[in-house]
C-alpha positions as CSV (number, residue, x, y, z in Angstrom):
1,X,0.0,0.0,0.0
2,X,1.4,3.4,-1.0
3,X,0.1,5.2,2.1
4,X,2.0,5.3,5.4
5,X,2.2,1.6,6.4
6,X,2.4,2.2,10.2
7,X,-0.7,4.5,10.1
8,X,-2.7,1.7,8.4
9,X,-1.5,-0.9,10.8
10,X,-2.5,1.3,13.8
11,X,-6.1,1.1,12.6
12,X,-6.2,-2.4,13.9
13,X,-6.6,-1.0,17.4
14,X,-9.8,0.8,16.3
15,X,-11.3,-2.2,14.6
16,X,-14.0,-4.6,15.9
17,X,-13.1,-8.3,16.1
18,X,-14.9,-8.9,12.7
19,X,-13.0,-6.1,11.1
20,X,-9.7,-7.3,12.6
21,X,-10.2,-10.8,11.1
22,X,-11.1,-9.4,7.7
23,X,-8.0,-7.1,7.7
24,X,-5.8,-10.0,8.9
25,X,-6.8,-12.3,6.1
26,X,-7.3,-9.7,3.3
27,X,-4.4,-9.5,0.8
28,X,-5.5,-7.0,-1.8
29,X,-6.0,-3.2,-1.9
30,X,-7.5,-1.1,-4.6
31,X,-7.9,2.7,-4.4
32,X,-7.6,2.5,-0.6
33,X,-10.2,-0.3,0.0
34,X,-9.1,-3.8,1.2
35,X,-10.4,-7.0,-0.4
36,X,-10.1,-10.7,0.2
37,X,-9.4,-13.1,-2.6
38,X,-11.5,-16.3,-2.7
39,X,-8.5,-18.1,-1.3
40,X,-8.3,-15.6,1.6
41,X,-12.0,-16.2,2.4
42,X,-11.6,-19.9,2.6
43,X,-8.6,-19.5,4.8
44,X,-10.5,-17.1,7.1
45,X,-13.3,-19.7,7.7
46,X,-11.2,-22.8,8.0
47,X,-7.9,-21.7,9.6
48,X,-6.8,-20.1,12.9
49,X,-4.4,-17.7,11.2
50,X,-3.3,-16.9,7.6
51,X,-0.7,-19.4,6.4
52,X,1.7,-16.5,5.5
53,X,2.0,-13.0,6.9
54,X,-0.3,-10.9,4.8
55,X,1.0,-7.8,2.9
56,X,-1.7,-6.0,1.1
57,X,-0.9,-6.0,-2.6
58,X,-2.0,-2.9,-4.5
59,X,-4.1,-3.8,-7.6
60,X,-4.0,-1.6,-10.7
61,X,-7.2,-0.8,-12.6
62,X,-6.0,-3.1,-15.4
63,X,-5.3,-6.0,-13.0
64,X,-8.7,-5.6,-11.4
65,X,-10.4,-5.5,-14.8
66,X,-8.6,-8.7,-15.9
67,X,-9.7,-10.5,-12.7
68,X,-13.3,-9.5,-13.3
69,X,-13.1,-10.5,-17.0
70,X,-12.2,-14.0,-15.9
71,X,-15.1,-14.3,-13.4
72,X,-17.5,-17.1,-14.5
73,X,-21.2,-16.4,-14.7
74,X,-23.5,-17.7,-12.0
75,X,-24.8,-20.6,-14.2
76,X,-21.2,-21.9,-14.3
77,X,-21.0,-22.0,-10.5
78,X,-19.9,-25.2,-8.6
79,X,-18.9,-26.4,-5.2
80,X,-15.3,-25.7,-6.3
81,X,-15.9,-22.1,-7.4
82,X,-13.7,-20.5,-4.7
83,X,-11.0,-23.1,-5.0
84,X,-10.9,-22.7,-8.8
85,X,-10.8,-18.9,-8.6
86,X,-8.1,-19.1,-5.9
87,X,-6.3,-15.7,-5.9
88,X,-8.2,-14.4,-9.0
89,X,-11.1,-12.7,-7.3
90,X,-11.9,-9.7,-5.0
91,X,-14.4,-9.9,-2.1
92,X,-15.3,-6.8,-0.1
93,X,-15.9,-6.5,3.6
94,X,-19.7,-6.4,3.4
95,X,-19.6,-9.4,1.0
96,X,-17.4,-11.3,3.5
97,X,-20.1,-10.7,6.2
98,X,-22.8,-11.9,3.8
99,X,-20.9,-15.0,2.9
100,X,-20.4,-15.8,6.6
101,X,-24.2,-15.5,7.1
102,X,-24.7,-18.1,4.3
103,X,-22.5,-20.6,6.0
104,X,-24.7,-20.9,9.1
105,X,-28.2,-20.8,7.5
106,X,-30.5,-23.7,6.7
107,X,-31.6,-24.3,3.1
108,X,-35.1,-23.2,4.0
109,X,-33.6,-19.9,4.9
110,X,-32.3,-19.4,1.4
111,X,-35.8,-18.5,0.1
112,X,-36.1,-15.9,2.9
113,X,-32.8,-14.4,2.1
114,X,-33.7,-14.1,-1.6
115,X,-37.1,-12.6,-0.8
116,X,-35.3,-10.0,1.4
117,X,-33.2,-8.9,-1.5
118,X,-36.1,-9.0,-4.0
119,X,-37.6,-5.7,-2.8
120,X,-39.9,-5.2,-5.8
121,X,-41.3,-8.7,-5.6
122,X,-40.6,-9.7,-9.3
123,X,-38.9,-13.0,-8.4
124,X,-35.6,-11.6,-9.6
125,X,-32.8,-9.7,-7.7
126,X,-30.9,-7.0,-9.6
127,X,-27.6,-5.4,-8.8
128,X,-29.2,-2.3,-7.2
129,X,-31.3,-4.5,-4.8
130,X,-28.3,-6.5,-3.8
131,X,-26.2,-3.4,-3.1
132,X,-28.7,-2.4,-0.4
133,X,-26.7,-5.0,1.5
134,X,-23.8,-2.6,1.6
135,X,-25.7,0.0,3.5
136,X,-27.4,-2.4,5.9
137,X,-24.2,-4.1,7.0
138,X,-22.4,-0.8,7.1
139,X,-25.0,0.8,9.4
140,X,-25.0,-2.3,11.6
141,X,-21.2,-2.1,11.8
142,X,-21.3,1.5,12.9
143,X,-23.3,0.5,16.0
144,X,-20.5,-1.7,17.0
145,X,-17.6,0.6,16.3
146,X,-15.1,1.2,19.1
147,X,-14.9,4.7,20.5
148,X,-11.8,6.6,19.8
149,X,-10.1,8.9,17.3
150,X,-12.8,9.8,14.7
151,X,-10.1,10.4,12.1
152,X,-8.8,6.8,12.6
153,X,-12.4,5.5,12.3
154,X,-12.9,7.4,9.1
155,X,-9.7,5.9,7.7
156,X,-10.9,2.5,8.7
157,X,-14.3,3.0,7.1
158,X,-12.6,4.0,3.9
159,X,-10.5,0.9,4.0
160,X,-13.5,-1.4,4.6
161,X,-16.2,0.3,2.4
162,X,-14.3,2.2,-0.2
163,X,-15.9,5.5,0.5
164,X,-16.3,8.0,3.4
165,X,-19.5,7.6,5.4
166,X,-21.4,9.7,7.9
167,X,-22.5,8.0,11.1
168,X,-25.8,9.8,11.0
169,X,-26.9,8.7,7.5
170,X,-29.0,6.1,5.8
171,X,-30.8,3.5,7.9
172,X,-33.9,4.6,9.7
173,X,-34.5,2.8,12.9
174,X,-37.1,2.8,15.6
175,X,-34.6,3.4,18.3
176,X,-31.4,1.7,19.5
177,X,-31.4,-2.0,19.8
178,X,-31.6,-3.2,23.4
179,X,-30.2,-6.6,22.5
180,X,-27.2,-7.1,20.1
181,X,-28.4,-8.6,16.8
182,X,-26.6,-10.8,14.3
183,X,-26.0,-9.5,10.8
184,X,-28.6,-12.0,9.6
185,X,-31.2,-10.6,11.9
186,X,-30.3,-7.1,10.8
187,X,-30.6,-8.1,7.2
188,X,-33.9,-9.7,7.8
189,X,-35.3,-6.6,9.6
190,X,-33.8,-4.0,7.4
191,X,-34.2,-5.2,3.8
192,X,-37.9,-5.2,4.1
193,X,-37.7,-1.5,4.9
194,X,-35.7,-0.7,1.8
195,X,-38.7,0.5,-0.3
196,X,-39.8,2.7,2.6
197,X,-36.5,4.4,3.3
198,X,-33.7,6.1,1.4
199,X,-31.7,2.8,1.3
200,X,-32.7,2.0,-2.3
201,X,-31.8,5.5,-3.4
202,X,-28.5,5.3,-1.6
203,X,-27.7,2.1,-3.5
204,X,-27.4,4.2,-6.7
205,X,-24.8,6.5,-5.0
206,X,-22.9,3.4,-3.8
207,X,-22.9,1.7,-7.2
208,X,-21.4,4.8,-8.8
209,X,-18.6,5.2,-6.2
210,X,-17.6,1.5,-5.7
211,X,-15.7,-0.9,-7.9
212,X,-17.2,-4.1,-9.1
213,X,-16.3,-7.3,-7.3
214,X,-16.1,-10.9,-8.2
215,X,-19.5,-11.6,-6.5
216,X,-21.2,-8.7,-8.3
217,X,-19.9,-9.9,-11.7
218,X,-20.7,-13.5,-10.9
219,X,-24.3,-12.6,-10.0
220,X,-25.1,-9.8,-12.4
221,X,-22.7,-10.1,-15.3
222,X,-19.8,-7.9,-16.5
223,X,-22.2,-5.0,-17.4
224,X,-24.2,-5.4,-14.2
225,X,-27.5,-5.7,-16.2
226,X,-28.3,-9.4,-15.5
227,X,-30.8,-10.4,-12.9
228,X,-30.5,-13.3,-10.4
229,X,-33.2,-15.8,-10.1
230,X,-33.9,-18.0,-7.0
231,X,-32.6,-21.2,-8.5
232,X,-29.2,-19.7,-9.2
233,X,-29.1,-18.0,-5.8
234,X,-30.0,-21.2,-4.0
235,X,-27.3,-23.1,-6.0
236,X,-24.7,-20.6,-5.1
237,X,-25.4,-20.7,-1.4
238,X,-25.6,-24.5,-1.3
239,X,-22.4,-24.8,-3.3
240,X,-20.6,-22.5,-0.8
241,X,-21.7,-24.5,2.2
242,X,-20.6,-27.7,0.5
243,X,-17.3,-26.3,-0.6
244,X,-16.3,-25.1,2.9
245,X,-17.4,-28.5,4.4
246,X,-15.4,-30.3,1.7
247,X,-12.3,-28.3,2.5
248,X,-12.6,-29.0,6.3
249,X,-13.3,-32.7,5.7
250,X,-10.4,-33.1,3.3
251,X,-8.0,-31.3,5.6
252,X,-8.5,-34.2,8.1
253,X,-9.1,-37.1,5.7
254,X,-5.8,-37.0,3.7
255,X,-7.6,-38.3,0.7
256,X,-9.4,-41.1,2.5
257,X,-13.2,-41.6,2.3
258,X,-13.7,-41.1,6.0
259,X,-12.3,-39.1,8.9
260,X,-11.9,-40.6,12.4
261,X,-14.5,-40.0,15.1
262,X,-11.8,-38.1,17.0
263,X,-11.1,-35.8,14.1
264,X,-14.9,-35.2,13.8
265,X,-14.9,-34.2,17.5
266,X,-11.9,-31.8,16.9
267,X,-13.8,-30.1,14.1
268,X,-16.9,-29.6,16.2
269,X,-15.1,-28.3,19.3
270,X,-12.5,-26.0,17.6
271,X,-15.1,-23.2,17.2
272,X,-16.6,-23.4,20.7
273,X,-15.9,-21.8,24.1
274,X,-15.3,-25.2,25.7
275,X,-12.3,-24.8,28.0
276,X,-11.5,-28.4,28.8
277,X,-11.7,-30.2,25.4
278,X,-9.5,-33.0,26.5
279,X,-12.3,-34.4,28.7
280,X,-14.6,-34.6,25.7
281,X,-12.0,-36.3,23.6
282,X,-11.0,-38.8,26.3
283,X,-14.7,-39.5,26.9
284,X,-15.1,-40.4,23.2
285,X,-12.0,-42.5,23.0
286,X,-13.0,-44.7,25.8
287,X,-16.6,-45.0,24.5
288,X,-15.7,-45.8,20.9
289,X,-12.6,-48.0,21.0
290,X,-13.1,-49.3,17.5
291,X,-12.7,-46.7,14.8
292,X,-15.3,-46.9,12.1
293,X,-15.0,-43.4,10.6
294,X,-17.3,-40.6,9.5
295,X,-18.1,-40.3,5.8
296,X,-18.5,-37.0,4.0
297,X,-22.2,-37.5,3.6
298,X,-22.6,-38.1,7.3
299,X,-20.4,-35.1,7.9
300,X,-22.4,-32.9,5.6
301,X,-25.8,-34.0,7.0
302,X,-24.7,-33.2,10.5
303,X,-23.8,-29.6,9.6
304,X,-27.0,-29.2,7.6
305,X,-28.7,-30.2,10.8
306,X,-26.6,-27.7,12.8
307,X,-27.8,-24.9,10.5
308,X,-31.3,-25.8,11.6
309,X,-30.3,-25.8,15.3
310,X,-32.8,-23.1,16.4
311,X,-35.8,-25.3,15.3
312,X,-34.2,-28.4,16.9
313,X,-33.6,-26.4,20.1
314,X,-37.3,-25.9,20.5
315,X,-37.8,-29.7,20.6
316,X,-34.9,-30.1,23.0
317,X,-36.3,-27.3,25.2
318,X,-39.6,-29.3,25.6
319,X,-37.6,-32.2,27.0
320,X,-35.7,-29.8,29.2
321,X,-39.0,-28.3,30.6
322,X,-40.1,-31.8,31.4
323,X,-36.8,-32.4,33.2
324,X,-36.0,-35.2,30.8
325,X,-32.8,-35.9,29.0
326,X,-32.9,-37.3,25.5
327,X,-31.8,-40.7,24.2
328,X,-30.3,-41.6,20.8
329,X,-33.6,-42.7,19.3
330,X,-35.4,-39.5,20.5
331,X,-32.5,-37.4,19.3
332,X,-32.6,-38.9,15.8
333,X,-36.4,-38.5,15.6
334,X,-36.4,-34.9,16.9
335,X,-33.7,-34.0,14.4
336,X,-35.8,-35.4,11.5
337,X,-39.1,-33.8,12.7
338,X,-37.5,-30.4,13.4
339,X,-35.2,-30.2,10.4
340,X,-36.0,-32.9,7.9
341,X,-32.4,-34.2,8.1
342,X,-31.8,-37.9,8.7
343,X,-28.7,-38.7,10.7
344,X,-27.1,-42.2,10.6
345,X,-27.2,-44.3,13.8
346,X,-23.3,-44.3,13.9
347,X,-23.2,-40.5,13.6
348,X,-25.8,-40.0,16.4
349,X,-23.9,-42.5,18.6
350,X,-20.6,-40.5,17.9
351,X,-22.3,-37.2,18.9
352,X,-23.6,-38.8,22.1
353,X,-20.2,-40.2,23.0
354,X,-18.6,-36.7,22.5
355,X,-21.1,-34.7,24.5
356,X,-22.5,-37.2,27.0
357,X,-20.1,-36.1,29.7
358,X,-21.8,-37.9,32.5
359,X,-22.0,-41.1,30.4
360,X,-25.6,-41.9,31.1
361,X,-26.4,-42.3,27.3
362,X,-28.7,-39.3,27.6
363,X,-28.1,-35.8,26.2
364,X,-29.2,-32.8,28.0
365,X,-30.0,-29.3,26.6
366,X,-27.0,-27.9,28.4
367,X,-24.6,-30.7,27.2
368,X,-25.4,-30.2,23.5
369,X,-27.3,-27.1,22.5
370,X,-25.3,-24.6,24.5
371,X,-22.0,-25.8,23.0
372,X,-23.3,-26.1,19.5
373,X,-24.6,-22.5,19.5
374,X,-21.0,-21.4,19.9
375,X,-20.2,-23.6,16.9
376,X,-22.6,-21.6,14.7
377,X,-20.6,-18.4,15.4
378,X,-17.8,-19.7,13.2
379,X,-16.0,-16.9,11.4
380,X,-17.6,-14.2,13.6
381,X,-15.4,-14.9,16.6
382,X,-11.7,-15.5,16.9
383,X,-10.7,-19.2,16.7
384,X,-9.7,-21.1,19.8
385,X,-6.9,-23.4,18.7
386,X,-7.3,-26.9,20.0
387,X,-4.4,-29.3,20.5
388,X,-4.9,-32.1,18.1
389,X,-4.5,-35.7,19.5
390,X,-4.5,-38.4,16.9
391,X,-5.2,-42.0,17.6
392,X,-2.5,-44.6,16.7
393,X,-4.8,-46.2,14.2
394,X,-5.5,-42.9,12.5
395,X,-1.8,-42.1,12.3
396,X,-1.0,-45.5,10.8
397,X,-3.9,-45.3,8.3
398,X,-2.8,-41.8,7.1
399,X,0.9,-42.7,7.0
400,X,0.2,-45.8,4.8
401,X,-1.9,-43.7,2.5
402,X,0.8,-41.0,2.1
403,X,3.4,-43.5,1.0
């Protein structure tokens, strides 16, 4: 970056945790605004820290145009889109927040998300409607800004949004939120207000002052005139969820068709606030002495279920009100009734062996739901590294495969 490097690095002190994580993993800068590459985004949601120390590389207008020219249209999307694009893409801060939202939402929520963007109700989303996202997330972010040097905050906003903003502009609210809301909740509440506020008008100003990104070109074409239908929107969201899960799974499987039950436990616990993870791992080791492995389909079905956790929590809460724990059969049935996802008996047994700390083969609300709610905050909180213990059988299996 051509500006004073130390001044820009000092901005980290004025950034929120979400902003700090984006700045830590972003690797590109164009006209003062920071961007992630698709590779950076994958790293940010699957790794504790960047693999290499990041130095923001300044893009020229010609380089940016070349990247956007090579962006495939939405109908060519796949569950390898981000991996195929790798370093050839630019993702803004508000798009980063949007993509994080996608990773934790059930498939049923995709229709809700689409309808929130489709402010004119024509079953299509255009670029202007999508850009309302910029203002909604920006306004939400301002409520969480740290107090401090206003000049530094202005520099930080320019770095994240690409333009100077006024803290008094744009989103009309009914008063300050008494309870902190997620970006998804903010999006759900605010997009429906777009036709009745100056948000939609503001989108025109944003569009003229911001550069196109990989996501905008992917959705709306190189000229920005295309419209996005629900089928393509759904496919993009489903592909992104699948791609991140594939990357996590493959990072533990070493090319095998399964990961060990212990590796599955590590993946679940690494995003939570559990302090003593060793007790969970030891509990599982003693309860499942013979390793069978977790397939990718089992792995994917479990995380589809987790994205429906709120609905499942209602069923679990009813057991809790009745002062009853839940057995494996009840658990499996409640998952299917609440979410429509069928979990295999082996996967359910593995989950019980991980979280059933008192070993009564029953799962309480506190033992499972509370911990898994932490898991759904992946990407929004800092990672808590977990020491990885690998079973002897798992070591042997992966060593043989690598030869």
